[in-house]
C-alpha positions in Angstrom: 25.3 -10.4 -29.9 27.4 -7.6 -31.3 25.6 -4.6 -32.8 28.4 -4.6 -35.4 27.0 -7.8 -36.8 24.5 -7.6 -39.6 21.2 -7.8 -37.9 17.7 -8.2 -39.4 14.3 -8.9 -38.1 12.0 -11.6 -39.4 8.3 -11.5 -38.9 8.0 -13.1 -35.4 4.7 -13.0 -33.6 2.3 -10.3 -32.3 1.9 -12.1 -29.0 3.0 -11.9 -26.3 3.7 -8.2 -26.1 7.1 -7.1 -25.0 10.5 -8.8 -25.5 10.4 -12.6 -25.1 13.4 -14.8 -25.2 12.8 -18.4 -26.3 16.3 -19.8 -26.0 17.1 -19.1 -29.7 16.3 -15.5 -30.1 14.0 -12.7 -28.9 10.5 -11.8 -30.2 9.6 -8.1 -30.0 6.0 -6.9 -30.0 4.7 -3.4 -29.5 1.2 -2.1 -29.6 0.5 1.3 -31.3 -2.8 2.0 -33.0 -1.7 5.2 -34.6 2.0 4.8 -35.4 3.1 5.1 -39.1 6.3 3.2 -38.5 8.3 1.5 -35.7 12.1 0.9 -35.3 13.8 -1.4 -32.9 17.0 0.1 -31.6 19.5 -2.4 -30.1 22.7 -1.4 -28.3 26.2 -2.8 -27.9 27.9 -0.4 -25.5 27.5 3.1 -27.0 26.8 1.8 -30.4 23.2 1.6 -31.6 21.8 -0.4 -34.6 18.3 0.5 -35.9 16.1 -2.3 -37.2 12.8 -1.4 -38.9 9.9 -3.4 -37.7 8.1 -4.1 -41.0 5.4 -6.5 -39.7 2.1 -5.4 -38.2 -0.9 -7.5 -37.0 -3.9 -5.9 -35.4 -2.1 -2.7 -34.4 0.8 -4.7 -33.0 4.3 -4.2 -34.5 6.4 -7.2 -34.3 9.7 -8.9 -35.3 12.0 -11.7 -34.3 15.8 -11.3 -33.8 17.5 -14.6 -34.1 20.5 -15.1 -31.8 19.5 -12.3 -29.4 19.7 -13.3 -25.7 19.1 -12.0 -22.2 21.2 -8.9 -21.5 20.5 -7.3 -24.9 19.6 -3.7 -24.4 17.0 -2.1 -26.6 14.5 0.7 -27.1 12.0 1.8 -29.7 11.6 4.8 -32.1 8.1 5.4 -33.3 7.1 7.5 -36.3 3.8 9.4 -36.6 2.4 12.9 -36.6 3.6 15.5 -34.1 0.2 17.1 -33.7 -0.8 17.7 -30.1 -3.9 19.5 -31.1 -5.1 16.2 -32.5 -3.9 14.2 -29.5 -0.8 12.9 -31.4 2.7 13.4 -29.8 5.0 11.2 -31.9 8.7 12.2 -31.7 10.4 10.1 -34.3 14.0 10.5 -33.0 13.2 9.8 -29.3 14.2 6.5 -27.7 11.2 5.0 -26.0 10.9 2.4 -23.3 8.9 -0.8 -24.0 5.8 -0.7 -21.8 6.4 -4.4 -21.2 10.1 -4.0 -20.3 11.0 -6.4 -17.5 14.1 -4.4 -16.6 15.0 -0.7 -17.2 18.7 0.0 -17.2 20.8 3.2 -17.5 21.0 6.4 -15.6 18.2 8.8 -16.2 19.0 12.5 -16.2 16.8 15.5 -16.9 18.1 17.4 -20.0 19.6 20.9 -19.5 18.6 21.7 -23.1 15.9 20.3 -25.4 17.7 16.9 -25.8 15.7 13.8 -26.7 18.0 11.3 -25.0 17.2 10.4 -21.4 19.7 7.7 -20.7 17.3 4.7 -20.1 17.1 1.5 -22.1 15.2 -1.8 -21.7 17.0 -5.1 -21.1 15.9 -8.5 -22.2 15.8 -10.9 -19.2 15.8 -14.6 -18.4 12.9 -15.3 -16.2 14.3 -18.6 -14.9 14.6 -18.8 -11.1 14.9 -21.7 -8.6 11.9 -21.2 -6.4 12.7 -24.3 -4.4 9.1 -25.2 -3.6 8.0 -21.7 -2.8 4.3 -21.5 -1.8 2.3 -18.5 -0.9 1.2 -18.3 2.8 -2.4 -17.7 1.6 -3.3 -16.2 4.9 -7.1 -15.8 5.2 -8.3 -12.3 5.0 -9.8 -12.5 8.5 -6.4 -13.5 10.0 -4.4 -10.8 8.1 -2.5 -8.0 9.8 -0.9 -5.6 7.2 2.4 -3.8 7.8 2.9 -0.9 5.4 6.6 -0.4 4.8 9.1 1.4 2.5 11.7 -1.0 1.1 14.5 1.4 1.8 13.3 3.2 4.8 12.6 0.1 7.0 16.2 -1.3 6.9 18.4 1.7 6.0 19.3 2.3 9.7 18.9 -1.1 11.2 22.2 -2.0 13.0 21.6 -5.7 12.6 21.2 -5.6 8.8 24.5 -5.9 7.0 25.5 -2.4 5.8 25.6 -3.6 2.1 22.1 -4.8 2.4 20.5 -1.8 4.1 17.7 -0.2 2.1 17.4 -3.0 -0.4 15.1 -5.9 -1.3 17.7 -8.2 0.3 17.7 -6.1 3.4 14.0 -6.3 3.7 14.3 -10.1 3.8 17.3 -10.2 6.1 17.1 -12.2 9.3 16.9 -9.1 11.5 13.9 -7.8 9.6 12.1 -11.1 9.5 12.7 -11.4 13.3 11.0 -8.0 13.8 8.0 -9.0 11.6 7.6 -12.2 13.5 8.0 -10.5 16.9 5.1 -8.2 16.0 3.0 -11.0 14.5 2.1 -9.2 11.3 1.2 -11.5 8.4 1.9 -9.3 5.4 4.3 -6.6 4.3 2.6 -4.0 2.1 5.3 -2.3 0.1 5.2 1.2 -1.1 5.7 1.3 -4.9 8.5 -0.9 -6.3 7.7 -0.4 -10.0 10.5 1.5 -11.8 9.8 5.2 -11.2 11.3 8.6 -11.8 12.1 11.6 -9.6 10.3 14.6 -10.9 12.4 17.4 -12.5 11.2 19.9 -10.0 12.4 17.7 -7.1 15.7 17.0 -8.7 16.3 20.7 -9.2 15.7 21.2 -5.5 18.1 18.4 -4.5 15.2 16.1 -3.5 13.8 12.8 -4.8 10.4 11.1 -5.0 11.0 8.9 -2.0 7.6 7.3 -1.9 7.8 6.2 -5.6 4.3 7.2 -6.8 5.6 8.1 -10.2 5.8 4.9 -12.2 7.2 4.6 -15.6 7.6 0.8 -16.2 4.9 -1.5 -14.7 6.8 -4.8 -15.1 10.2 -3.6 -14.0 11.4 -3.6 -10.4 12.9 -0.3 -9.2 16.7 -0.7 -9.4 17.6 1.8 -6.6 16.6 -0.9 -4.1 18.9 -3.6 -5.4 21.9 -4.7 -3.5 23.2 -6.9 -6.4 25.4 -9.0 -4.0 27.6 -11.5 -5.7 26.3 -10.5 -9.1 22.7 -11.4 -8.4 20.4 -9.8 -10.9 17.7 -7.2 -9.9 14.9 -9.6 -10.7 16.5 -12.6 -8.9 17.0 -10.4 -5.8 13.4 -9.4 -5.8 12.3 -13.0 -6.2 14.7 -14.1 -3.5 13.1 -11.6 -1.2 9.6 -12.9 -1.9 10.8 -16.5 -1.4 12.4 -15.7 1.9 9.4 -13.8 3.2 7.1 -16.6 2.2 9.2 -19.1 4.0 8.7 -16.9 7.2 5.0 -17.0 6.7 4.8 -13.4 5.4 2.8 -12.3 2.3 4.0 -9.6 0.0 1.5 -6.9 -1.1 2.6 -4.3 -3.7 1.3 -0.8 -3.9 0.8 -0.3 -7.6 0.2 3.0 -9.5 -1.8 2.5 -12.7 -3.7 5.8 -12.5 -1.0 7.9 -14.1 2.6 7.7 -15.3 5.8 9.7 -14.9 5.3 11.4 -18.2 3.0 13.9 -16.4 1.2 16.7 -18.2 1.6 18.2 -21.7 4.9 19.8 -20.5 6.4 16.5 -19.2 8.9 14.2 -20.8 8.3 11.8 -23.7 9.8 8.6 -22.4 7.4 5.7 -23.4 3.6 5.7 -23.7 3.3 9.3 -25.0 5.7 8.7 -27.9 4.3 5.3 -28.7 0.6 6.2 -28.9 -0.5 9.2 -26.8 -4.2 8.9 -27.9 -4.4 5.3 -26.8 -2.5 5.4 -23.5 -3.9 8.6 -21.9 -7.4 10.1 -21.3 -7.6 13.4 -23.3 -10.3 16.0 -22.7 -12.7 15.8 -25.7 -12.5 19.6 -26.3 -8.8 19.9 -25.8 -6.8 17.0 -27.2 -3.5 18.8 -26.5 -4.1 18.5 -22.7 -4.7 15.5 -20.4 -7.4 14.6 -18.0 -5.9 14.9 -14.6 -7.9 12.6 -12.2 -4.7 11.6 -10.5 -3.5 15.1 -9.6 -0.2 14.2 -11.2 -0.7 15.5 -14.7 -2.3 12.7 -16.6 -4.7 9.7 -16.3 -4.0 6.3 -17.8 -6.7 5.2 -20.2 -8.0 1.9 -19.1 -11.0 2.3 -21.4 -8.7 1.3 -24.2 -8.6 -2.5 -24.5 -4.9 -2.8 -25.1 -4.1 -0.4 -22.2 -6.4 -2.5 -20.0 -4.6 -5.6 -21.3 -1.3 -4.0 -20.3 -2.4 -3.5 -16.7 -3.9 -7.0 -16.5 -0.7 -8.5 -18.0 1.4 -6.6 -15.4 -0.7 -7.9 -12.5 -0.5 -11.5 -13.8 3.2 -11.1 -14.2 3.8 -10.0 -10.6 1.6 -12.9 -9.3 2.6 -15.7 -11.7 6.3 -14.9 -12.3 7.3 -12.8 -9.3 5.0 -14.7 -6.8 3.6 -11.6 -5.0 0.4 -12.2 -3.0 -1.7 -9.1 -3.7 -1.9 -5.4 -4.6 -3.0 -2.1 -3.1 -4.2 0.1 -6.0 -3.3 3.7 -5.6 -6.2 6.1 -6.5 -8.3 3.1 -7.6 -11.3 5.2 -8.5 -9.4 6.3 -11.6 -9.1 2.6 -12.7 -12.8 1.9 -12.2 -14.3 4.9 -13.9 -15.9 4.0 -17.2 -13.6 1.0 -17.7 -13.9 -2.8 -17.5 -11.1 -3.1 -15.0 -13.1 -4.3 -12.0 -14.9 -6.9 -14.1 -11.6 -8.0 -15.8 -9.9 -8.6 -12.4 -12.9 -10.3 -10.9 -13.1 -13.0 -13.7 -9.3 -13.6 -14.0 -8.5 -17.1 -12.6 -5.1 -16.1 -11.4 -6.0 -12.8 -9.8 -9.0 -14.2 -8.0 -6.7 -15.9 -5.6 -4.7 -12.8 -4.4 -5.5 -9.9 -2.1 -6.9 -6.8 -3.8 -7.0 -3.5 -1.9 -8.4 -0.3 -3.3 -7.6 3.2 -2.3 -11.2 4.1 -3.2 -10.9 7.7 -4.4 -9.2 10.0 -6.8 -9.5 13.7 -7.9 -11.9 13.1 -10.8 -15.7 13.4 -11.0 -17.5 11.2 -8.4 -14.0 10.4 -7.1 -14.9 9.3 -3.6 -16.1 5.7 -3.9 -15.6 4.2 -0.5 -17.8 1.1 -0.1 -18.6 0.9 -3.8 -16.1 -1.7 -5.0 -17.1 -5.3 -5.9 -17.0 -8.4 -3.8 -13.4 -9.7 -3.7 -12.1 -6.3 -3.0 -11.0 -4.7 0.2 -10.7 -0.9 0.6 -8.7 1.6 2.6 -11.3 2.9 5.1 -10.5 6.5 5.8 -13.7 6.9 7.8 -12.2 4.4 10.3 -9.1 6.6 10.4 -11.0 9.8 10.8 -13.7 8.6 13.3 -11.2 6.9 15.6 -8.9 10.0 15.6 -11.9 12.3 16.2 -13.2 10.1 19.1 -9.9 9.9 20.9 -8.2 13.1 20.0 -10.6 15.9 19.2 -14.0 14.7 20.7 -15.7 15.6 17.4 -17.5 12.3 17.2 -19.5 10.4 19.8 -19.6 6.8 20.9 -21.9 5.7 18.2 -19.5 6.6 15.4 -16.7 4.6 17.1 -19.0 1.7 17.6 -19.8 1.7 13.9 -16.1 1.5 13.1 -15.5 -1.2 15.7 -18.2 -3.2 14.0 -16.5 -3.2 10.6 -18.3 -0.3 9.0 -21.3 -2.4 7.9 -23.2 0.6 6.5 -20.4 0.9 3.9 -19.7 -2.7 3.0 -22.5 -5.1 4.0 -25.0 -4.3 1.3 -22.5 -5.1 -1.5 -22.4 -8.7 -0.2 -18.9 -8.4 1.4 -17.6 -9.4 4.8 -16.0 -7.1 7.4 -12.7 -7.8 5.8 -13.7 -5.4 3.0 -12.6 -2.7 5.5 -8.9 -2.1 5.8 -8.7 -0.2 9.0 -5.8 2.2 9.7 -4.8 5.0 12.0 -2.0 6.4 10.0 -0.3 5.6 6.6 2.7 6.8 4.6 0.6 9.8 3.6 0.1 11.8 6.8 1.4 12.0 10.4 3.1 9.1 12.1 1.2 7.8 15.2 3.6 9.6 17.5 3.3 12.9 15.5 -0.5 12.5 15.6 -0.5 13.0 19.4 2.5 15.5 19.3 1.5 18.1 16.7 -1.6 20.2 16.2 -0.4 21.5 12.8 1.7 20.1 9.9 5.3 21.2 9.7 6.4 20.5 6.1 8.8 23.4 5.6 11.6 21.1 4.6 9.7 20.0 1.6 10.4 23.4 -0.1 6.8 24.4 -0.6 6.4 26.9 2.3 4.3 24.4 4.2 1.5 24.6 1.7 1.6 20.9 0.9 0.0 18.1 2.9 -3.4 17.8 4.5 -4.5 20.5 6.9 -7.3 18.4 8.5 -5.4 15.9 10.5 -7.7 15.4 13.5 -4.6 15.4 15.7 -3.9 16.7 19.2 -0.6 17.8 20.6 -1.6 17.1 24.2 -0.7 20.6 25.3 2.7 21.2 23.6 3.6 21.5 20.0 6.3 19.0 19.0 8.9 17.5 21.4 8.3 18.0 25.1 9.8 17.1 28.4 6.7 17.8 30.4 5.7 14.5 32.2 2.0 15.2 32.0 2.2 15.8 28.2 4.3 12.7 27.7 1.9 10.6 29.7 -1.1 11.7 27.7 0.8 10.9 24.5 1.8 7.5 25.8 -1.7 6.6 26.7 -3.3 7.9 23.5 -1.0 6.0 21.2 -1.7 2.8 23.1 -5.5 3.4 23.2 -5.5 4.1 19.4 -3.5 0.9 18.7 -5.9 -1.1 20.9 -8.9 0.3 19.0 -7.3 -0.6 15.7 -6.6 -4.2 16.8 -10.0 -5.0 18.4 -12.0 -3.6 15.5 -13.7 -5.9 12.9 -12.0 -5.7 9.5 -8.3 -5.9 8.5 -5.9 -3.9 10.6 -3.0 -2.1 8.8 -0.1 -0.8 10.9 2.2 1.9 9.4 5.8 0.7 9.6 7.6 2.6 12.4 4.5 3.4 14.5 5.4 0.4 16.6 8.8 2.0 17.2 7.4 5.4 18.3 8.8 7.1 15.1 8.5 10.8 14.5 8.9 12.8 11.3 9.1 16.1 13.2 5.5 17.0 12.3 5.9 16.5 8.5 2.7 14.9 7.2 3.8 14.8 3.6 7.3 13.4 3.6 7.1 12.1 0.0 10.4 13.9 -1.0 12.4 13.2 2.2 14.9 10.3 1.6 16.8 10.8 4.8 16.7 10.3 8.6 13.3 11.9 8.7 11.7 8.9 6.9 14.1 6.1 7.6 13.1 4.1 10.6 15.1 5.0 13.7 16.0 1.6 15.2 18.5 3.1 17.6 15.8 5.0 19.5 13.0 2.4 19.0 10.6 2.1 21.9 10.9 -1.6 22.8 8.0 -1.4 25.2 5.8 -0.1 22.5 6.9 -2.9 20.1 6.0 -5.5 22.8 2.7 -3.8 23.4 1.7 -4.0 19.7 2.9 -7.6 19.5 0.7 -8.4 22.6 -2.3 -6.8 21.0 -1.8 -8.7 17.7 -1.4 -11.9 19.8 -4.8 -11.2 21.5 -6.4 -10.6 18.2 -5.0 -14.0 16.9 -6.2 -15.7 20.1 -9.8 -14.5 20.1 -11.7 -15.4 16.9 -14.5 -12.9 17.7 -12.1 -10.1 17.0 -11.8 -11.2 13.3 -15.3 -12.4 12.3 -16.1 -13.3 8.7 -19.8 -12.3 9.3 -21.4 -9.2 10.5 -22.3 -8.5 14.1 -26.1 -8.3 14.6 -26.8 -8.1 18.3 -29.2 -11.0 17.9 -29.2 -14.2 20.0 -30.5 -17.6 19.2 -32.1 -19.8 21.8 -30.3 -19.6 25.2 -27.1 -18.2 23.6 -25.9 -14.7 24.3 -26.0 -12.1 21.6 -22.9 -11.9 19.4 -22.4 -8.3 20.6 -23.7 -6.4 23.6 -22.9 -2.7 23.9 -22.3 -1.9 27.6 -22.8 1.3 29.6 -20.4 2.0 32.5 -23.5 2.0 34.8 -23.8 -1.7 34.3 -26.5 -2.0 31.7 -26.9 -2.4 27.9 -26.6 0.9 26.0 -29.9 2.5 25.1 -31.0 4.9 22.4 -30.4 8.0 24.5 -26.9 6.8 25.3 -26.0 6.6 21.6 -27.4 10.0 21.1 -25.3 11.6 23.8 -22.3 13.5 22.5 -20.8 13.6 26.0 -20.6 9.9 26.7 -16.9 9.0 26.3 -16.9 5.6 28.0 -18.6 2.5 26.8 -17.9 -1.2 26.3 -18.7 -4.0 23.9 -19.1 -7.6 24.9 -18.3 -10.2 22.2 -19.6 -13.7 22.5 -17.4 -16.7 21.6 -17.2 -17.3 17.8 -19.7 -20.1 17.3 -17.9 -22.0 14.6 -14.4 -21.6 15.9 -12.6 -24.9 16.6 -10.4 -23.4 19.3 -9.4 -24.4 22.8 -11.9 -23.5 25.5 -9.9 -20.4 26.7 -9.8 -19.0 23.2 -13.6 -19.3 23.0 -14.2 -17.2 26.1 -16.5 -14.2 26.1 -14.5 -11.0 25.5 -15.3 -7.6 27.1 -13.7 -4.4 25.7 -14.0 -1.3 27.8 -13.2 2.1 26.4 -12.7 5.4 28.2 -11.6 8.5 26.3 -12.3 10.8 29.3 -9.6 12.7 31.1 -10.6 10.9 34.4 -10.9 7.2 35.3 -14.3 5.7 34.9 -15.5 2.7 37.0 -17.4 0.2 35.0 -20.1 -2.1 36.5 -19.4 -5.4 34.8 -21.8 -8.0 33.4 -22.3 -11.0 35.7 -19.4 -13.4 36.2 -15.7 -13.4 37.0 -13.6 -11.6 34.5 -9.9 -11.9 33.9 -8.0 -8.8 32.8 -6.1 -9.4 29.6 -4.9 -5.9 28.8 -4.9 -2.5 30.3 -3.5 -0.1 27.7 -2.6 2.5 30.3 -0.6 0.3 32.5 3.2 0.1 32.5 2.8 -3.7 32.4 -0.2 -3.8 30.0 -0.7 -7.6 29.9 -0.4 -8.3 33.6 -3.3 -10.5 34.6 -5.8 -9.9 37.4 -9.4 -10.9 38.3 -12.3 -8.5 38.2 -15.7 -9.0 39.7 -18.6 -6.5 39.7 -16.5 -3.5 38.9 -13.4 -2.5 36.9 -11.8 0.9 37.0 -10.8 2.0 33.5 -8.1 4.6 33.5 -8.3 7.9 31.6 -7.6 7.6 27.9 -7.4 3.9 27.9 -8.8 0.6 26.6 -9.2 -2.5 28.8 -9.8 -6.1 27.6 -11.2 -8.8 29.9 -12.3 -12.4 29.3 -15.0 -14.3 31.1 -13.5 -17.1 33.3 
């Protein structure tokens, strides 16, 4: 459609919100409770035609443009008071993005003067895609192993990914990447944000970018910087192709979503969409200072999910990514901000489509009562930072005793059991994008974030790390051996614990960020996975541990360990002292005991081969010297020795088993 043609809107419909093509034209619908007028602006090249939207139903402005088709570029202008002191920030001449835009096009640039134009427009899309029988893997929570990855960083330097696909959605689904995921045995890729996001003006001025992407602007639109666009394939089709290919390989796709704030930031930020459409509705404003913003996110503003239409926007976005884009679940950034004083949790819980996907909360934010670990509803899993901290403190700093580690190995029942949830409510992790890599965790005592341009003030200071005697890179054999053992012991702890393990992408390669524990603005070799120097032995070790987890059902129980036995059966768990007896109260109270074991009975309901139903014994020794364990009665087969050069070499053990310093040993009863 040419903008030179005489265009006019007819009434259209107030639902659905957004721009919807029906084969004959496009229906436009925009919510604004406080606007005094709305204009639809459509573009043909550099020419813009302005079409007043004269129809409003229940605070939704709407109109239908006959003959309009996919590819049409558009934006809105919204009229109303420019009165920040009253919470109103309308800017009648500014072009605003549709909150429901499926694709955002154009090149955004920060103005050098007070210019309203920002260079972005929305594009009408055709949602048709040939899914070719795509079906979600629907991996049970108990069998899930998450792999947290960055779309660009994981393939940007992979030599077996075609150069034109590196760093893209297509690259993530390339044969080389799928082969790696399958070699590891992970069941889901958990992607850092892929919603359309912006680089903050401060970072752009410093020559940096927001690499992680936690600065969303459009909740329905995929981020275009990750698109390869090979052979003219559209951005949305490329994303869908990625999902389809990963599904065919048995891999689920989890999206990290940021609904707690937007890229419009604080009162000094840009007016790009929500702020200019209806500031009072879309954002939480302090009751005594309507010109400011509640900042529970730490990023300048807080999205207002207490407003029904804003809650609808988030729910519609989630349904879109599941129903149209076929993703398998979400990790909600700063999810406490979504749950505070809103109906969000109840809305998700009752939704028939979202009930069938994986829901993961980062259960904290910076607002009042912001730490909510263990307080989400059944159907939700949560990032368990207590697992992270207690496991690190046990192995690296000695700040917690055996009892704390036993609690984490048991699934953190004190946090999740009383809410009626299973151990899978706990998403266990050692490291994540935010913090040290695993290798850096055992190589640096302190953070080294100087390259971020903030004089090393950014990033967490409490890392519970240990450099093993040398800060940073070392060629000391004793230091390197400590680091090798500790990485493997930590990984073994992660994969024998009840709950859902999450592995940070690159930890299996031995990746370093040079001690940077806040590499959010580093889009370079620091954050891109270094495949050229990948530790192949470590990859095989992680794969072996995941294989053992898959083989033994008692490592992924759907019920809580109790220590109780019925009849002649052995208890489901028996905590074992190296002296050859069950742990007693005084043992648990000892801060010095650094070696203990747990015996796990075969999973009673598992329909598995006899070998897979064997009793499992996990022996743990954090001490700097070997500890000989007196074993429970029977003949034991060694499955794994995390300290050994050949960790999965098999041997038989009777009566005693020496457990090397800083290591984990797994045995099964023959």
